[in-house]
DRENROZA-409904 format. One record per atom (N, C-alpha, C): residue number from 1; residue in one letter; atom name; y, x, z. Coordinates in steps of 0.02 Angstrom, whole numbers, plus 50000, padded with zeros to 5 digits. Layout:
BEGIN
<NUM, A, CA, <Y, X, Z>>
...
//
This chain:
BEGIN
<1, M, N, <48812, 47058, 50951>>
<1, M, CA, <48866, 47104, 50966>>
<1, M, C, <48874, 47153, 50908>>
<2, E, N, <48935, 47166, 50890>>
<2, E, CA, <48949, 47213, 50836>>
<2, E, C, <48933, 47284, 50858>>
<3, S, N, <48915, 47326, 50810>>
<3, S, CA, <48895, 47395, 50827>>
<3, S, C, <48948, 47446, 50808>>
<4, E, N, <48997, 47428, 50769>>
<4, E, CA, <49048, 47475, 50747>>
<4, E, C, <49114, 47463, 50782>>
<5, P, N, <49151, 47516, 50798>>
<5, P, CA, <49218, 47507, 50826>>
<5, P, C, <49266, 47483, 50773>>
<6, H, N, <49320, 47453, 50794>>
<6, H, CA, <49373, 47431, 50749>>
<6, H, C, <49436, 47472, 50764>>
<7, A, N, <49476, 47482, 50713>>
<7, A, CA, <49540, 47517, 50722>>
<7, A, C, <49595, 47476, 50689>>
<8, Y, N, <49653, 47475, 50723>>
<8, Y, CA, <49712, 47441, 50697>>
<8, Y, C, <49768, 47492, 50694>>
<9, L, N, <49798, 47500, 50636>>
<9, L, CA, <49854, 47546, 50627>>
<9, L, C, <49918, 47505, 50619>>
<10, N, N, <49962, 47513, 50667>>
<10, N, CA, <50024, 47472, 50668>>
<10, N, C, <50008, 47398, 50659>>
<11, G, N, <49955, 47375, 50693>>
<11, G, CA, <49938, 47304, 50694>>
<11, G, C, <49894, 47280, 50637>>
<12, V, N, <49878, 47323, 50589>>
<12, V, CA, <49837, 47304, 50532>>
<12, V, C, <49769, 47336, 50537>>
<13, K, N, <49716, 47296, 50530>>
<13, K, CA, <49648, 47323, 50536>>
<13, K, C, <49635, 47372, 50478>>
<14, V, N, <49610, 47432, 50495>>
<14, V, CA, <49598, 47484, 50445>>
<14, V, C, <49531, 47517, 50458>>
<15, D, N, <49507, 47554, 50409>>
<15, D, CA, <49449, 47598, 50417>>
<15, D, C, <49478, 47667, 50431>>
<16, P, N, <49472, 47693, 50493>>
<16, P, CA, <49503, 47757, 50509>>
<16, P, C, <49472, 47815, 50472>>
<17, F, N, <49414, 47806, 50442>>
<17, F, CA, <49382, 47859, 50404>>
<17, F, C, <49407, 47862, 50332>>
<18, K, N, <49438, 47808, 50308>>
<18, K, CA, <49461, 47805, 50238>>
<18, K, C, <49537, 47799, 50233>>
<19, T, N, <49570, 47779, 50286>>
<19, T, CA, <49643, 47769, 50285>>
<19, T, C, <49678, 47835, 50299>>
<20, P, N, <49723, 47856, 50255>>
<20, P, CA, <49758, 47920, 50267>>
<20, P, C, <49798, 47917, 50332>>
<21, M, N, <49803, 47974, 50365>>
<21, M, CA, <49842, 47978, 50427>>
<21, M, C, <49916, 47965, 50411>>
<22, P, N, <49948, 47921, 50447>>
<22, P, CA, <50019, 47908, 50435>>
<22, P, C, <50062, 47966, 50459>>
<23, K, N, <50123, 47967, 50434>>
<23, K, CA, <50171, 48018, 50456>>
<23, K, C, <50217, 47987, 50508>>
<24, G, N, <50241, 48027, 50554>>
<24, G, CA, <50287, 48003, 50604>>
<24, G, C, <50254, 47961, 50657>>
<25, F, N, <50294, 47918, 50688>>
<25, F, CA, <50270, 47876, 50743>>
<25, F, C, <50224, 47822, 50716>>
<26, Y, N, <50168, 47811, 50749>>
<26, Y, CA, <50125, 47755, 50733>>
<26, Y, C, <50086, 47734, 50794>>
<27, L, N, <50061, 47674, 50791>>
<27, L, CA, <50023, 47645, 50846>>
<27, L, C, <49952, 47633, 50822>>
<28, I, N, <49904, 47662, 50856>>
<28, I, CA, <49834, 47653, 50837>>
<28, I, C, <49797, 47620, 50895>>
<29, T, N, <49760, 47568, 50880>>
<29, T, CA, <49721, 47531, 50929>>
<29, T, C, <49648, 47534, 50910>>
<30, Y, N, <49605, 47553, 50957>>
<30, Y, CA, <49533, 47555, 50945>>
<30, Y, C, <49500, 47502, 50988>>
<31, E, N, <49452, 47466, 50959>>
<31, E, CA, <49410, 47419, 50995>>
<31, E, C, <49338, 47445, 50989>>
<32, F, N, <49306, 47456, 51046>>
<32, F, CA, <49238, 47480, 51045>>
<32, F, C, <49191, 47424, 51065>>
<33, P, N, <49133, 47419, 51032>>
<33, P, CA, <49087, 47363, 51045>>
<33, P, C, <49050, 47368, 51112>>
<34, R, N, <49052, 47426, 51143>>
<34, R, CA, <49018, 47435, 51207>>
<34, R, C, <49053, 47489, 51247>>
<35, R, N, <49036, 47495, 51308>>
<35, R, CA, <49066, 47545, 51352>>
<35, R, C, <49052, 47615, 51326>>
<36, I, N, <49101, 47658, 51329>>
<36, I, CA, <49093, 47728, 51308>>
<36, I, C, <49075, 47768, 51370>>
<37, E, N, <49014, 47790, 51373>>
<37, E, CA, <48989, 47824, 51433>>
<37, E, C, <49019, 47893, 51444>>
<38, K, N, <49032, 47930, 51391>>
<38, K, CA, <49055, 47999, 51398>>
<38, K, C, <49130, 48007, 51386>>
<39, G, N, <49166, 47954, 51378>>
<39, G, CA, <49238, 47959, 51367>>
<39, G, C, <49256, 47964, 51293>>
<40, F, N, <49319, 47956, 51280>>
<40, F, CA, <49345, 47957, 51211>>
<40, F, C, <49392, 48015, 51207>>
<41, R, N, <49370, 48071, 51179>>
<41, R, CA, <49409, 48132, 51180>>
<41, R, C, <49434, 48156, 51112>>
<42, T, N, <49409, 48127, 51059>>
<42, T, CA, <49428, 48151, 50993>>
<42, T, C, <49428, 48093, 50943>>
<43, T, N, <49466, 48100, 50890>>
<43, T, CA, <49464, 48052, 50835>>
<43, T, C, <49427, 48083, 50776>>
<44, E, N, <49389, 48136, 50790>>
<44, E, CA, <49352, 48171, 50738>>
<44, E, C, <49398, 48195, 50682>>
<45, R, N, <49459, 48213, 50701>>
<45, R, CA, <49509, 48241, 50656>>
<45, R, C, <49535, 48191, 50604>>
<46, H, N, <49521, 48126, 50612>>
<46, H, CA, <49547, 48078, 50564>>
<46, H, C, <49619, 48059, 50580>>
<47, Y, N, <49637, 48056, 50643>>
<47, Y, CA, <49706, 48045, 50663>>
<47, Y, C, <49723, 48097, 50715>>
<48, E, N, <49780, 48128, 50707>>
<48, E, CA, <49801, 48180, 50754>>
<48, E, C, <49873, 48169, 50775>>
<49, G, N, <49892, 48201, 50829>>
<49, G, CA, <49960, 48196, 50852>>
<49, G, C, <49963, 48191, 50928>>
<50, A, N, <50023, 48190, 50954>>
<50, A, CA, <50033, 48184, 51025>>
<50, A, C, <50022, 48111, 51046>>
<51, I, N, <49988, 48102, 51101>>
<51, I, CA, <49976, 48034, 51127>>
<51, I, C, <50028, 48020, 51180>>
<52, A, N, <50067, 47969, 51168>>
<52, A, CA, <50119, 47950, 51216>>
<52, A, C, <50090, 47910, 51274>>
<53, E, N, <50042, 47867, 51258>>
<53, E, CA, <50013, 47825, 51310>>
<53, E, C, <49946, 47798, 51286>>
<54, C, N, <49900, 47791, 51333>>
<54, C, CA, <49834, 47765, 51318>>
<54, C, C, <49818, 47711, 51369>>
<55, L, N, <49804, 47651, 51346>>
<55, L, CA, <49784, 47596, 51390>>
<55, L, C, <49711, 47580, 51377>>
<56, V, N, <49674, 47569, 51430>>
<56, V, CA, <49602, 47554, 51425>>
<56, V, C, <49590, 47489, 51463>>
<57, Y, N, <49553, 47443, 51431>>
<57, Y, CA, <49535, 47380, 51462>>
<57, Y, C, <49460, 47376, 51468>>
<58, D, N, <49435, 47342, 51519>>
<58, D, CA, <49363, 47338, 51530>>
<58, D, C, <49331, 47278, 51496>>
<59, G, N, <49368, 47246, 51453>>
<59, G, CA, <49341, 47191, 51414>>
<59, G, C, <49379, 47184, 51349>>
<60, K, N, <49352, 47145, 51303>>
<60, K, CA, <49384, 47136, 51238>>
<60, K, C, <49446, 47092, 51246>>
<61, L, N, <49500, 47113, 51216>>
<61, L, CA, <49561, 47073, 51216>>
<61, L, C, <49558, 47022, 51159>>
<62, S, N, <49589, 46965, 51168>>
<62, S, CA, <49595, 46918, 51113>>
<62, S, C, <49644, 46947, 51062>>
<63, E, N, <49644, 46919, 51003>>
<63, E, CA, <49690, 46942, 50950>>
<63, E, C, <49763, 46938, 50975>>
<64, E, N, <49779, 46883, 51009>>
<64, E, CA, <49847, 46873, 51035>>
<64, E, C, <49863, 46926, 51089>>
<65, E, N, <49815, 46939, 51133>>
<65, E, CA, <49826, 46989, 51185>>
<65, E, C, <49836, 47059, 51155>>
<66, R, N, <49794, 47077, 51105>>
<66, R, CA, <49800, 47142, 51073>>
<66, R, C, <49868, 47149, 51040>>
<67, K, N, <49890, 47099, 51005>>
<67, K, CA, <49955, 47101, 50972>>
<67, K, C, <50011, 47107, 51024>>
<68, G, N, <50004, 47074, 51080>>
<68, G, CA, <50054, 47078, 51133>>
<68, G, C, <50059, 47148, 51163>>
<69, V, N, <50001, 47180, 51174>>
<69, V, CA, <50001, 47248, 51200>>
<69, V, C, <50032, 47296, 51149>>
<70, E, N, <50014, 47288, 51086>>
<70, E, CA, <50042, 47331, 51033>>
<70, E, C, <50118, 47323, 51029>>
<71, E, N, <50142, 47261, 51034>>
<71, E, CA, <50214, 47250, 51030>>
<71, E, C, <50249, 47280, 51091>>
<72, Y, N, <50219, 47273, 51149>>
<72, Y, CA, <50247, 47303, 51210>>
<72, Y, C, <50254, 47379, 51201>>
<73, L, N, <50201, 47411, 51178>>
<73, L, CA, <50203, 47484, 51168>>
<73, L, C, <50252, 47504, 51114>>
<74, R, N, <50255, 47465, 51060>>
<74, R, CA, <50303, 47480, 51006>>
<74, R, C, <50375, 47478, 51033>>
<75, Q, N, <50392, 47426, 51070>>
<75, Q, CA, <50459, 47420, 51097>>
<75, Q, C, <50473, 47475, 51149>>
<76, K, N, <50424, 47490, 51190>>
<76, K, CA, <50433, 47541, 51242>>
<76, K, C, <50445, 47609, 51212>>
<77, W, N, <50405, 47628, 51162>>
<77, W, CA, <50407, 47697, 51137>>
<77, W, C, <50454, 47708, 51078>>
<78, L, N, <50471, 47656, 51041>>
<78, L, CA, <50517, 47667, 50984>>
<78, L, C, <50585, 47693, 51008>>
<79, S, N, <50607, 47672, 51065>>
<79, S, CA, <50671, 47696, 51090>>
<79, S, C, <50667, 47769, 51113>>
<80, A, N, <50606, 47794, 51125>>
<80, A, CA, <50598, 47863, 51149>>
<80, A, C, <50579, 47912, 51094>>
<81, V, N, <50567, 47887, 51033>>
<81, V, CA, <50543, 47929, 50979>>
<81, V, C, <50598, 47938, 50926>>
<82, D, N, <50608, 47999, 50905>>
<82, D, CA, <50654, 48013, 50850>>
<82, D, C, <50616, 48002, 50785>>
<83, L, N, <50633, 47950, 50749>>
<83, L, CA, <50597, 47932, 50689>>
<83, L, C, <50621, 47969, 50626>>
<84, F, N, <50674, 48008, 50633>>
<84, F, CA, <50701, 48042, 50573>>
<84, F, C, <50696, 48117, 50580>>
//
């Protein structure tokens, strides 16, 4: 089992500690290797902003499932966000 979480920024795997925070609307997906016992309350100031929606699953999604969830959220929220 892997010990490090993974992050995807707009569908692309990134290192959240080295990737600059994007401007405007963006979609960030975190995959954790094990259950988080105390909750997920901060990004340690690496990514900030208003959270429109947070989905939590009790198991690892396949690559196809993750991309499907990201696309669903992108379509849902792009119409509600002023990008300019």
